[in-house]
N, C-alpha and C positions, 0 to 999 in steps of 0.2 A: 253697548253691550246689554241686552236684555237681562234683567235680574241682578244688575249690579248698579252701584252708585259711584259717581266721580265727583269729588269736591275739589275745586280748583281756586287758586289765588295766584294771579300772574302766571309764572311758568311752573309752579309747583303743584302736582296733582296727587290726590290720595284716592285710592280705589278700595272700595268695600264690596263684599258680596252682599246680596239682598239680605241674606240671613244675618250677617254681621251688622248690617245697618239697622235692621229691626231690633237686634239685641242691644246695640248701642242706644237706640232711642228709648228702649225700656229702661236701661240702666240710668240714662239721664233723667227720665221721668221719675224713677225712684229716688235719685239724688235730690231732685227738686222737692219731692214730698218730705224727705228727711230734713232738708235745710229749712223749709217753710214751717215745718212742724216742731222745729226746735230740738230735733234728735241728734244733732251733730254738735260736739263740744267746740269751744273756741280754738283749741289745738287742732282738731280736725279740720275746721274751716280754714285756719292759717295754712295747714299743709296743702289743702286743695287749691288755695289761692297762691301757691308758691311762696309762702311766707309773708305775704302782704297782709294788710289789715283785714281781719275777718269781716265779711259783709253777708250775712245770712240771706237778706232779701235779694241782693244782686246775684248770689249764687243760684237761689231758687228760680229767679226769673230767667237767668241765662240758660240754665239746664232745661227748664220747661220749654222755652222758646226754640232752643236747638232740637230738642226731642220732636217737637211739632214740625220743624222744618224738615228734619229727616224723614218723619213719617209722610209728610205731604209730597215729598219728591221721590218716593219708592215707586 
């Protein structure tokens, strides 16, 4: 469907409108900047990582990469 994005893994699909995908990409890019710039506390990093060991660089890289992927596929 034009103007939307489908993300699939095996038999599970998630559909986003183009506007939502653009918004999500912007939020992820902002998250990447916050993580890379040291603007998130260890507690915030742990919460974003579902309680795992906080890894600022991994979060920054993952969110930046995913934001780029979303933007490239709109």
